[in-house]
C-alpha positions as CSV (number, residue, x, y, z in Angstrom):
1,M,-4.4,-8.8,-3.0
2,T,-5.1,-10.2,0.4
3,K,-5.3,-14.1,0.4
4,T,-8.8,-15.4,1.8
5,F,-8.7,-18.6,3.4
6,L,-12.5,-20.4,3.0
7,L,-13.2,-22.7,5.9
8,G,-16.2,-24.8,5.0
9,L,-17.7,-26.0,7.9
10,G,-20.5,-27.9,6.3
11,A,-23.2,-29.1,7.0
12,Q,-23.0,-32.8,5.0
13,K,-25.2,-33.0,2.4
14,A,-26.2,-29.6,2.2
15,G,-24.7,-28.5,-1.0
16,T,-20.9,-28.2,0.2
17,T,-19.7,-30.3,-3.0
18,W,-21.5,-28.2,-5.6
19,V,-20.1,-25.0,-3.9
20,Y,-16.8,-26.8,-4.0
21,Q,-16.8,-27.5,-7.7
22,Y,-18.3,-24.2,-8.4
23,L,-15.0,-22.6,-6.8
24,R,-12.6,-24.9,-8.0
25,N,-13.9,-23.8,-11.8
26,H,-13.5,-20.0,-10.7
27,P,-10.5,-18.1,-12.0
28,A,-10.2,-16.1,-8.7
29,C,-9.9,-19.6,-6.5
30,A,-6.9,-22.0,-6.0
31,M,-9.0,-25.0,-4.8
32,G,-7.0,-28.0,-4.7
33,R,-8.4,-31.4,-6.3
34,D,-9.4,-32.4,-2.6
35,K,-12.7,-30.7,-1.3
36,E,-12.0,-32.3,2.1
37,L,-8.8,-32.4,3.8
38,S,-9.8,-32.8,7.5
39,T,-6.4,-32.0,8.6
40,L,-7.8,-29.5,11.4
41,L,-9.7,-32.1,13.1
42,D,-6.4,-33.7,14.4
43,H,-4.5,-30.6,14.9
44,F,-6.8,-28.5,16.7
45,G,-9.9,-30.6,17.5
46,N,-8.4,-33.5,18.6
47,K,-10.8,-35.9,17.2
48,S,-10.4,-39.5,15.9
49,N,-9.7,-39.3,12.1
50,T,-8.7,-42.5,11.5
51,A,-11.3,-43.8,9.1
52,W,-10.7,-40.6,6.7
53,K,-6.9,-41.3,6.8
54,L,-7.6,-44.7,5.8
55,K,-9.8,-43.8,2.9
56,R,-7.1,-41.2,1.7
57,V,-4.3,-44.1,1.6
58,E,-6.4,-46.5,-0.3
59,A,-7.2,-43.7,-2.6
60,L,-3.7,-42.9,-3.1
61,E,-2.9,-46.4,-3.4
62,D,-5.5,-46.9,-6.0
63,V,-3.7,-43.6,-8.2
64,C,-0.3,-44.8,-7.9
65,K,-1.4,-48.6,-9.1
66,K,-3.0,-46.9,-12.2
67,T,-0.2,-44.7,-13.0
68,R,2.3,-47.3,-12.4
69,W,0.3,-49.6,-14.9
70,R,0.4,-46.3,-17.3
71,L,4.1,-46.1,-17.0
72,K,4.8,-49.6,-17.7
73,T,3.1,-49.6,-21.0
74,D,4.5,-46.0,-21.8
75,Q,1.2,-44.6,-21.7
76,A,1.4,-42.2,-18.7
77,S,0.7,-38.4,-20.1
78,P,1.8,-35.0,-18.4
79,Q,-1.8,-34.5,-17.0
80,E,-2.0,-37.7,-15.4
81,M,1.5,-37.2,-13.8
82,Q,0.1,-33.8,-12.6
83,V,-2.9,-35.7,-11.1
84,L,-0.7,-37.9,-9.4
85,L,1.3,-35.0,-7.8
86,E,-1.7,-33.2,-6.7
87,R,-3.0,-36.2,-5.3
88,V,0.2,-36.7,-3.1
89,E,0.4,-33.2,-2.2
90,G,-3.1,-33.5,-1.0
91,F,-2.2,-36.9,0.8
92,T,0.5,-35.2,3.2
93,A,-1.7,-32.2,3.8
94,T,-4.0,-34.5,5.4
95,F,-1.5,-36.1,7.9
96,D,0.8,-32.9,8.7
97,I,0.0,-29.2,9.2
98,D,2.8,-27.8,8.2
99,H,2.3,-29.5,4.6
100,Y,-1.5,-28.4,4.9
101,L,-0.1,-25.1,4.7
102,N,2.6,-25.6,2.0
103,Y,-1.1,-27.4,-0.1
104,F,-2.4,-24.0,-0.1
105,E,0.9,-21.8,-0.7
106,R,1.6,-23.8,-3.8
107,R,-1.8,-23.9,-4.9
108,L,-1.5,-19.7,-5.0
109,A,1.9,-19.9,-6.4
110,A,0.5,-22.0,-9.5
111,N,-2.4,-19.9,-9.9
112,P,-0.9,-16.0,-9.9
113,N,-4.2,-14.8,-10.4
114,A,-6.1,-16.5,-7.6
115,H,-6.4,-15.1,-4.1
116,L,-9.0,-17.8,-2.7
117,V,-8.2,-21.3,-1.5
118,G,-10.1,-23.3,1.2
119,D,-10.8,-26.6,2.9
120,I,-14.3,-27.8,3.0
121,T,-14.6,-30.3,5.7
122,P,-18.3,-30.6,6.8
123,E,-17.0,-32.3,10.1
124,Y,-15.5,-29.4,11.3
125,C,-19.0,-28.0,12.3
126,T,-18.4,-30.1,15.2
127,F,-15.4,-27.6,16.3
128,S,-16.2,-25.4,19.5
129,A,-15.7,-22.0,19.6
130,E,-12.3,-22.2,21.3
131,E,-11.3,-24.4,18.4
132,L,-12.4,-22.2,15.9
133,E,-10.6,-19.5,17.6
134,K,-7.6,-21.2,17.3
135,I,-7.7,-22.0,13.7
136,K,-8.7,-18.7,12.7
137,S,-5.9,-17.2,14.3
138,F,-3.4,-19.9,13.1
139,L,-4.5,-19.3,9.5
140,E,-4.5,-15.2,10.4
141,A,-0.6,-15.6,11.2
142,E,-0.1,-17.1,7.9
143,G,-1.6,-13.6,6.2
144,Y,-5.1,-15.5,5.5
145,N,-8.3,-13.4,5.9
146,V,-10.4,-16.3,7.1
147,K,-13.7,-16.4,6.3
148,A,-16.4,-19.4,7.7
149,L,-19.2,-20.8,5.6
150,F,-22.0,-23.0,6.8
151,L,-24.7,-24.1,4.9
152,M,-27.8,-25.8,6.4
153,R,-30.5,-28.1,5.1
154,D,-33.9,-29.4,6.3
155,P,-32.6,-31.6,9.4
156,V,-34.7,-34.4,8.2
157,E,-33.9,-34.3,5.1
158,R,-30.2,-33.6,5.9
159,C,-30.2,-36.9,8.1
160,Y,-31.8,-39.2,5.2
161,S,-29.6,-37.9,2.5
162,G,-26.6,-38.8,4.8
163,L,-28.1,-42.1,5.7
164,R,-28.6,-42.8,1.7
165,M,-24.8,-41.6,1.1
166,A,-23.4,-44.0,3.8
167,Y,-25.3,-46.7,2.3
168,R,-24.1,-45.9,-1.3
169,R,-20.3,-45.9,0.0
170,A,-21.0,-49.2,2.1
171,L,-22.3,-51.0,-1.1
172,K,-19.5,-49.6,-3.0
173,Q,-17.0,-51.1,-0.5
174,Q,-19.2,-54.4,-0.5
175,A,-19.7,-53.8,3.1
176,N,-22.5,-56.2,4.4
177,V,-25.6,-53.9,4.8
178,T,-28.6,-55.5,6.6
179,K,-31.0,-52.3,6.5
180,L,-31.7,-50.1,3.7
181,P,-31.5,-46.5,4.6
182,H,-35.5,-45.9,4.7
183,E,-35.4,-48.8,7.5
184,S,-32.8,-47.5,9.6
185,F,-33.9,-43.9,9.3
186,V,-35.2,-43.2,12.8
187,E,-32.6,-45.1,14.6
188,S,-29.9,-43.5,12.6
189,A,-31.3,-39.9,12.2
190,T,-31.4,-40.0,16.1
191,A,-28.0,-41.1,16.9
192,E,-25.4,-39.1,18.2
193,W,-23.2,-39.2,15.3
194,C,-26.0,-37.7,13.4
195,Q,-27.2,-35.2,15.7
196,V,-23.7,-33.6,15.8
197,R,-24.2,-32.4,12.6
198,T,-27.7,-31.6,12.5
199,R,-28.1,-29.7,15.7
200,Y,-27.9,-26.0,14.2
201,E,-28.8,-24.4,17.3
202,N,-25.4,-25.7,18.6
203,I,-23.4,-25.1,15.6
204,V,-24.4,-21.8,14.5
205,P,-23.5,-19.7,17.9
206,Q,-20.2,-21.6,17.9
207,I,-19.3,-20.1,14.6
208,E,-20.9,-16.4,15.3
209,K,-18.8,-16.4,18.6
210,V,-15.4,-16.4,16.4
211,F,-16.5,-14.8,13.0
212,A,-17.9,-11.3,12.7
213,P,-20.9,-10.9,10.3
214,E,-18.5,-9.7,7.6
215,N,-16.5,-13.1,7.9
216,R,-19.0,-15.6,8.3
217,H,-21.9,-16.6,5.7
218,I,-25.0,-18.8,6.7
219,A,-27.1,-20.0,3.9
220,F,-29.6,-22.8,3.1
221,F,-29.4,-25.7,0.9
222,E,-32.9,-25.0,-0.5
223,S,-32.2,-21.6,-1.7
224,L,-28.4,-22.3,-3.1
225,F,-29.1,-23.3,-6.5
226,S,-30.1,-19.7,-7.7
227,Q,-28.1,-16.6,-9.6
228,Q,-28.8,-14.5,-6.3
229,S,-27.7,-16.9,-3.8
230,I,-24.1,-17.1,-5.4
231,M,-24.2,-13.6,-6.3
232,D,-24.1,-13.2,-2.8
233,L,-21.8,-16.0,-1.8
234,C,-19.1,-14.5,-4.4
235,E,-19.5,-11.0,-2.8
236,F,-19.1,-12.4,0.6
237,L,-15.6,-14.0,-0.8
238,G,-14.8,-11.3,-2.6
239,I,-14.8,-12.8,-6.1
240,S,-16.9,-11.8,-9.3
241,Y,-20.0,-13.9,-10.1
242,K,-19.4,-16.7,-12.5
243,E,-22.1,-18.2,-14.5
244,V,-22.8,-21.8,-13.9
245,N,-25.7,-24.4,-14.8
246,F,-27.7,-24.7,-11.8
247,E,-29.4,-27.8,-13.2
248,K,-26.2,-29.8,-12.6
249,R,-26.1,-31.3,-9.4
250,V,-22.9,-33.3,-7.9
251,N,-22.6,-36.0,-5.0
252,T,-26.4,-36.6,-4.9
253,S,-27.8,-39.9,-3.5
254,P,-30.8,-41.5,-5.2
255,R,-34.1,-42.1,-3.0
256,L,-34.7,-45.8,-3.7
257,A,-37.6,-45.8,-1.1
258,E,-39.1,-43.4,1.6
259,P,-39.2,-43.8,5.0
260,E,-43.1,-44.2,6.6
261,A,-44.6,-41.3,7.3
262,E,-44.4,-42.2,11.4
263,A,-40.7,-42.3,10.6
264,W,-40.4,-38.7,9.4
265,A,-42.8,-37.8,12.3
266,K,-40.6,-39.3,15.0
267,V,-37.3,-37.6,13.7
268,R,-38.8,-33.9,13.0
269,A,-40.0,-34.5,16.6
270,E,-36.4,-35.1,17.6
271,Y,-35.3,-32.0,15.8
272,K,-38.0,-30.1,17.1
273,D,-35.4,-27.9,19.2
274,T,-33.3,-27.3,15.8
275,Y,-36.6,-26.1,13.9
276,D,-37.6,-24.2,16.4
277,Y,-33.9,-22.2,16.8
278,C,-33.9,-21.6,12.9
279,E,-37.6,-20.2,13.0
280,E,-36.7,-17.6,15.7
281,K,-33.1,-16.8,14.2
282,F,-34.2,-16.8,10.6
283,G,-38.0,-15.9,10.8
284,S,-40.9,-18.7,10.9
285,E,-42.1,-17.4,7.3
286,I,-38.2,-18.5,6.0
287,I,-38.1,-21.6,7.4
288,S,-41.9,-22.6,6.9
289,K,-41.2,-22.0,2.9
290,L,-37.6,-23.9,2.9
291,W,-38.8,-26.7,5.1
292,P,-42.2,-27.2,4.6
293,R,-42.3,-30.8,5.8
């Protein structure tokens, strides 16, 4: 059977973690312990990835410390050692493109009934068509059938959810946060770092230039959590449908407070071109139903 590589392009806070968890539990998939490897940003995009690498170093340090203590007290189980091994493999895959390829080959070798692997890194949506073409050719040369996945979410909701996630992470790292998400909503949602992940009118055409219709799947967060939507995704990936609990959500960011109506309107106006593009491409009836705000 042809091996398939799922290139998850985002968008951030549009259901990519939920999809990853679904595929990780699917017998036909050999998804790694790490959803996002981010390796391709350095190798093909020439994009700074220092923050993510630092996060990976810190995560590995944490696992090593815990495992060291368990070994010292003679409590380390084979399962814990396997987790450490997978963390090390994911770590090396982040930093080196050859280890990146080996990472997926080892996943397939360890799961003989599986034929699908993948890297779902939302920041990959910032790739140009030229960069995506290089990635596609690179993976095809390794024998993969490359499939691209891009999930969209109402722009204002995607921005606010991303901001809440950043706030949650800052608190976890004990960073000094001066503004709550709803207070910095307009400023953050209209900043370049946020726009580059939300301007679907720029992202989708780049994907369509490189991936044929049968090798790209573009869907919406708002309609993702349904049997038909996941059946469509499974058909696209060439795997059987597996029952799932749609009530279980992952990586959600609590809504502690809501921005003022004026703030919502300002951000909505900022992304007018994005809404207009989506209405023209996917139909105004569909967009108005999915993105009523």
